TORLUMGU-373763 format. One record per residue (C-alpha): residue in one letter; x, y, z. Coordinates in steps of 0.1 Angstrom, whole numbers, padded with zeros to 4 digits, always signed. Example, Ala and Ser with C-alpha at 12.3 -4.5 7.8 and 13.67 -1.06 7.14 Angstrom:
2
A+0123-0045+0078;S+0137-0011+0071;
This chain:
492
M+1081+0608+1114;K+1054+0594+1135;R+1044+0559+1122;K+1010+0558+1106;E+0993+0528+1122;K+0956+0535+1123;V+0937+0528+1091;L+0900+0536+1087;L+0882+0519+1058;L+0850+0535+1047;T+0823+0522+1023;C+0801+0547+1006;P+0765+0555+1014;S+0743+0542+0985;Q+0733+0567+0959;I+0709+0550+0936;P+0679+0558+0913;K+0646+0562+0930;T+0633+0532+0910;Y+0658+0509+0926;I+0655+0489+0958;P+0684+0497+0982;R+0710+0469+0989;K+0729+0460+1020;F+0755+0433+1022;A+0787+0428+1040;P+0816+0447+1024;L+0839+0417+1019;G+0864+0436+0998;M+0871+0459+1027;A+0872+0430+1051;Y+0899+0413+1029;V+0920+0445+1029;A+0916+0448+1066;S+0927+0412+1072;V+0960+0418+1053;L+0967+0450+1072;L+0959+0433+1106;K+0982+0404+1098;N+1010+0430+1093;G+1004+0447+1126;Y+0982+0477+1117;E+0951+0488+1136;V+0921+0488+1114;S+0885+0499+1116;I+0857+0494+1090;Y+0827+0516+1088;D+0798+0508+1066;P+0772+0537+1066;L+0745+0512+1055;A+0749+0487+1083;K+0729+0504+1111;H+0714+0532+1090;F+0697+0513+1062;D+0664+0532+1069;T+0681+0567+1066;I+0670+0579+1032;K+0676+0614+1017;E+0666+0627+0984;V+0696+0639+0963;D+0676+0652+0933;E+0647+0643+0911;T+0664+0610+0900;F+0685+0597+0929;F+0682+0592+0966;R+0709+0585+0992;V+0707+0556+1017;G+0729+0554+1048;A+0742+0573+1078;N+0741+0611+1076;E+0774+0630+1073;D+0774+0641+1109;V+0773+0604+1120;I+0802+0596+1097;A+0821+0626+1108;D+0817+0614+1144;V+0831+0580+1134;I+0861+0596+1119;A+0868+0618+1149;K+0864+0589+1174;F+0888+0566+1156;N+0912+0594+1147;P+0928+0576+1118;D+0963+0581+1103;I+0951+0569+1069;V+0916+0566+1053;G+0906+0542+1025;I+0873+0547+1007;S+0857+0519+0987;T+0834+0524+0957;I+0815+0492+0948;F+0799+0508+0918;T+0809+0536+0895;G+0779+0556+0906;D+0794+0557+0941;G+0816+0585+0929;P+0797+0614+0944;Q+0795+0598+0978;A+0833+0590+0977;H+0840+0627+0972;H+0817+0636+1001;L+0835+0611+1023;A+0869+0624+1013;R+0858+0660+1021;L+0846+0648+1056;V+0880+0633+1062;K+0899+0664+1052;S+0876+0686+1072;F+0886+0666+1103;S+0923+0668+1094;S+0939+0679+1061;E+0970+0658+1070;I+0952+0625+1067;P+0960+0607+1034;T+0929+0596+1015;I+0929+0568+0989;V+0899+0557+0969;G+0895+0523+0952;G+0869+0503+0933;Y+0851+0508+0901;Y+0848+0546+0903;P+0885+0555+0901;F+0891+0528+0875;T+0864+0542+0851;M+0870+0579+0860;P+0906+0583+0873;E+0911+0618+0861;R+0879+0630+0875;A+0886+0614+0909;L+0920+0631+0911;R+0907+0665+0902;D+0894+0666+0938;D+0920+0679+0962;N+0904+0659+0990;I+0914+0626+0972;D+0952+0621+0975;Y+0955+0587+0958;I+0935+0562+0938;V+0941+0525+0935;M+0934+0505+0903;G+0926+0468+0904;E+0926+0447+0936;G+0934+0464+0969;D+0944+0436+0993;H+0982+0437+0989;A+0982+0471+0971;M+0968+0488+1003;L+0994+0471+1025;Q+1022+0484+1001;F+1006+0518+1001;V+1005+0520+1039;E+1041+0508+1042;F+1051+0534+1015;L+1036+0562+1037;N+1057+0548+1065;G+1089+0551+1045;K+1091+0515+1035;G+1092+0506+0997;D+1079+0524+0967;L+1044+0535+0957;P+1028+0505+0940;D+1024+0507+0903;Q+0986+0505+0905;I+0983+0535+0928;F+0982+0570+0913;T+0982+0606+0926;A+0975+0639+0909;K+1012+0643+0905;N+1016+0612+0884;R+0981+0615+0868;S+0997+0616+0833;K+1011+0581+0839;I+0977+0565+0847;V+0974+0532+0830;K+0939+0519+0822;G+0939+0482+0817;A+0939+0449+0834;F+0960+0446+0865;P+0970+0411+0875;L+0949+0392+0901;V+0964+0377+0932;K+0975+0343+0921;D+0973+0322+0952;L+0940+0332+0968;D+0944+0306+0996;N+0972+0327+1010;I+0950+0357+1016;P+0937+0357+1052;M+0900+0352+1057;P+0881+0384+1056;A+0881+0403+1089;R+0844+0398+1096;H+0849+0406+1133;L+0852+0442+1123;L+0818+0442+1107;H+0783+0443+1124;M+0776+0409+1109;D+0741+0406+1124;E+0731+0436+1102;Y+0738+0415+1070;F+0723+0382+1077;D+0690+0391+1061;F+0705+0412+1033;L+0691+0429+1003;Q+0710+0428+0970;N+0707+0459+0948;G+0683+0453+0919;E+0675+0419+0933;P+0651+0421+0962;Y+0655+0386+0975;R+0654+0374+1010;P+0676+0344+1019;F+0658+0311+1023;R+0674+0306+1057;N+0690+0329+1082;P+0717+0337+1092;C+0730+0340+1056;A+0766+0350+1049;T+0784+0361+1017;V+0815+0342+1005;L+0839+0349+0976;A+0853+0317+0961;S+0870+0332+0930;R+0880+0365+0914;G+0877+0378+0879;C+0860+0363+0849;P+0877+0348+0818;L+0849+0359+0794;F+0848+0391+0773;C+0812+0404+0775;T+0813+0438+0758;F+0791+0455+0784;C+0810+0444+0815;S+0831+0469+0834;R+0846+0441+0855;T+0863+0427+0824;A+0875+0462+0815;E+0891+0465+0849;L+0906+0430+0854;G+0907+0417+0818;N+0900+0380+0814;N+0921+0370+0845;Y+0904+0344+0866;E+0916+0328+0899;Q+0898+0303+0922;R+0904+0293+0958;T+0907+0256+0966;V+0876+0238+0978;E+0894+0229+1010;N+0902+0265+1017;L+0866+0273+1012;R+0857+0246+1036;L+0877+0263+1064;E+0858+0295+1059;I+0824+0279+1058;E+0831+0259+1090;H+0842+0292+1106;L+0809+0309+1095;I+0789+0280+1109;S+0807+0278+1142;E+0811+0315+1148;Y+0778+0329+1135;G+0755+0299+1131;V+0753+0304+1094;K+0727+0283+1076;E+0729+0298+1041;I+0758+0308+1019;Y+0755+0335+0992;F+0784+0333+0968;I+0792+0368+0953;D+0816+0356+0926;D+0815+0371+0891;N+0815+0335+0877;L+0814+0308+0903;I+0806+0276+0885;L+0827+0281+0854;K+0848+0250+0856;P+0829+0217+0859;R+0856+0199+0880;F+0856+0227+0905;T+0818+0228+0906;L+0816+0191+0913;A+0842+0194+0941;L+0823+0224+0955;T+0790+0206+0956;D+0806+0176+0972;M+0819+0198+1000;L+0787+0217+1005;S+0768+0185+1008;D+0787+0178+1040;Y+0768+0205+1058;D+0732+0214+1065;L+0732+0245+1043;T+0712+0261+1015;W+0730+0283+0991;Y+0727+0307+0962;M+0750+0327+0939;M+0749+0363+0928;S+0763+0361+0893;G+0741+0334+0879;T+0757+0309+0855;W+0778+0306+0824;V+0754+0283+0807;S+0781+0266+0785;S+0795+0251+0817;L+0761+0236+0827;S+0749+0200+0821;N+0721+0180+0835;E+0746+0163+0858;I+0759+0196+0871;I+0723+0209+0877;D+0715+0177+0896;R+0745+0181+0918;L+0738+0218+0924;R+0703+0209+0936;E+0715+0180+0958;S+0741+0202+0975;G+0715+0228+0987;L+0712+0253+0958;Y+0675+0263+0956;R+0675+0291+0930;L+0694+0292+0896;R+0698+0324+0876;F+0704+0322+0839;N+0723+0353+0829;L+0714+0350+0792;E+0712+0388+0786;S+0694+0384+0753;A+0674+0359+0732;I+0684+0376+0700;P+0712+0357+0683;A+0727+0387+0666;T+0728+0406+0700;L+0744+0377+0717;K+0771+0377+0691;S+0776+0414+0695;M+0779+0409+0733;R+0804+0381+0727;K+0782+0356+0745;P+0783+0325+0724;I+0751+0309+0738;K+0731+0283+0720;L+0695+0291+0729;D+0682+0256+0720;K+0706+0240+0745;V+0697+0267+0771;K+0660+0259+0769;K+0666+0223+0777;L+0688+0232+0807;I+0661+0255+0820;E+0635+0228+0817;H+0658+0203+0835;A+0665+0228+0864;Q+0628+0233+0868;S+0621+0195+0868;V+0645+0189+0898;G+0628+0217+0918;L+0651+0247+0913;K+0635+0281+0912;T+0647+0298+0880;Q+0653+0334+0870;G+0661+0348+0836;Q+0682+0379+0834;F+0681+0399+0802;M+0693+0432+0788;I+0675+0453+0762;G+0685+0483+0741;Y+0718+0470+0726;P+0728+0493+0697;N+0721+0467+0670;E+0686+0459+0681;T+0652+0471+0670;I+0620+0472+0692;D+0604+0446+0670;E+0633+0422+0675;I+0631+0427+0713;N+0593+0420+0713;E+0598+0390+0692;S+0625+0376+0715;A+0601+0381+0744;K+0580+0352+0731;W+0610+0329+0736;I+0616+0343+0771;Q+0580+0338+0781;D+0580+0303+0768;C+0609+0295+0792;D+0584+0300+0821;F+0609+0314+0845;D+0598+0320+0881;Y+0610+0355+0878;T+0625+0376+0849;T+0644+0408+0851;F+0653+0433+0823;G+0681+0458+0824;I+0687+0485+0799;A+0721+0484+0782;T+0743+0510+0797;P+0777+0519+0782;Y+0799+0522+0812;P+0832+0540+0806;G+0861+0516+0799;T+0838+0489+0783;T+0838+0478+0747;L+0802+0488+0745;Y+0810+0524+0755;K+0836+0526+0728;E+0812+0512+0702;V+0783+0535+0709;K+0805+0565+0711;E+0821+0557+0677;L+0786+0552+0662;G+0774+0585+0676;Y+0747+0567+0697;L+0760+0578+0731;L+0734+0603+0744;N+0747+0632+0764;D+0783+0621+0769;E+0788+0648+0795;D+0764+0630+0817;V+0791+0605+0824;D+0809+0631+0843;H+0778+0640+0863;F+0768+0604+0870;K+0734+0607+0854;M+0744+0577+0833;Y+0738+0554+0862;N+0701+0560+0867;G+0691+0527+0852;S+0676+0544+0821;G+0703+0538+0796;R+0721+0564+0775;I+0719+0549+0740;K+0699+0565+0712;T+0699+0548+0678;P+0678+0553+0647;H+0655+0526+0661;F+0650+0537+0698;G+0660+0560+0726;P+0661+0558+0764;D+0624+0566+0768;D+0614+0538+0744;M+0635+0513+0764;N+0621+0525+0798;E+0586+0519+0785;L+0595+0485+0770;R+0612+0473+0801;K+0582+0481+0822;K+0559+0463+0798;L+0581+0432+0796;W+0586+0431+0834;K+0549+0432+0840;Q+0542+0407+0812;M+0567+0382+0824;N+0561+0384+0861;F+0526+0398+0869;S+0503+0390+0841;S+0483+0363+0859;P+0477+0351+0895;E+0499+0321+0887;K+0528+0344+0876;I+0524+0366+0906;N+0525+0336+0930;S+0556+0323+0911;A+0573+0357+0916;R+0563+0357+0952;S+0579+0323+0958;L+0612+0335+0944;L+0613+0370+0959;D+0603+0356+0993;P+0612+0319+0997;N+0593+0316+1030;Y+0560+0329+1017;N+0533+0304+1026;G+0502+0322+1013;S+0497+0346+1041;N+0530+0359+1054;E+0540+0382+1026;S+0569+0405+1035;E+0567+0443+1032;L+0593+0442+1005;T+0573+0418+0983;K+0542+0439+0988;K+0562+0470+0976;I+0573+0452+0945;L+0539+0439+0936;N+0523+0473+0942;F+0550+0488+0920;S+0540+0464+0893;E+0505+0477+0894;D+0517+0512+0890;I+0535+0505+0857;S+0505+0490+0839;
């Protein structure tokens, strides 16, 4: 049997609701998988359809559009590399349709090439993924070492890893938390040399249309997992409450590499929960203070781990924007979410963050099954009183595998359950209908609250501008910010 040595790793084009702003950031997960394979002697290529085709947009239907390279471009990539194995990554559950398209492209080139799909989609919908003959395998949980074991299995070495499934062993699929890699320092640094890094330095994050304060900006992953049990979180459903961190000295090596190799001036941490442990946070801020860097973090903060001292150190080390992932200002909803937050303490922390010069963002979710519209409107007064620079509102969405999904299904509140299978659940509109509200009510309320919090006065508009576009000086407004502000006028 000819040894299978060439592995092509594909990320999906982005299929998102038309109301969303497309995102583009370096696929670190694939770069980590590649680094492990490279270390073990395999030839690897990564192709991200968004990297050089971010402006290629195609309408899918009345709700979604597709962003990224056309299928003929991707087919050409497959043909030129001529892979022995193809791995497909789904960052979001809603990437499922595009994962199927990519698998079909691979099989149209050669039906002999094994295809394996990983990420959120196969975890939440494994049976659906494996109904497609173009998808040979799915991987549940982390893929770094599982992918290496899989490739070696195909080469006649070892068994199929327990977290990889085929249509033949579909009946044995286990949904639950797979263990994390324990010693993250032993994983090689992500193979960024396989990426077009210059395409990601001024990235956009889906749902968060922020420009970095300084370029080049690079993404870094300092930890994996989250020990919390938020009922709406699909990440917890996949990995449980497992949580592992790299050492600060290991992070230092990566950051110094980014500075020397790419001239990086800003770090964007993409952890689920970066500053969970105060001792780690203080060590991290000490290390970051050694460099001329600004930084930001994707996941916001677990407010119970914050203090005035921590906030001061964050600011001194180069953090310029702090997101408070509160999700709700209704105590009963916070309890239902399993987020034991004390709102009076949070208010003081927000005030302190603002006093030391941090831009602040509040992130909230409306439409939880126990809420009423009156309660949401009442809680908006507390949110407005926090005077965030920018406030976002999502609509509670019961993703398969989450506690929220089970709860709303048992209550009979899950609207059009069959839409899960057709991915219409992921259009940002929610799928919960209770005696108090439905999706249309939440859509209208979200628009109202978003405009009220961010665009109700010239002062609020300028505040939002300063956070969306950190380099705005009164006259150099980016096209992206103009688009957002114009959209805010359309929803009045």
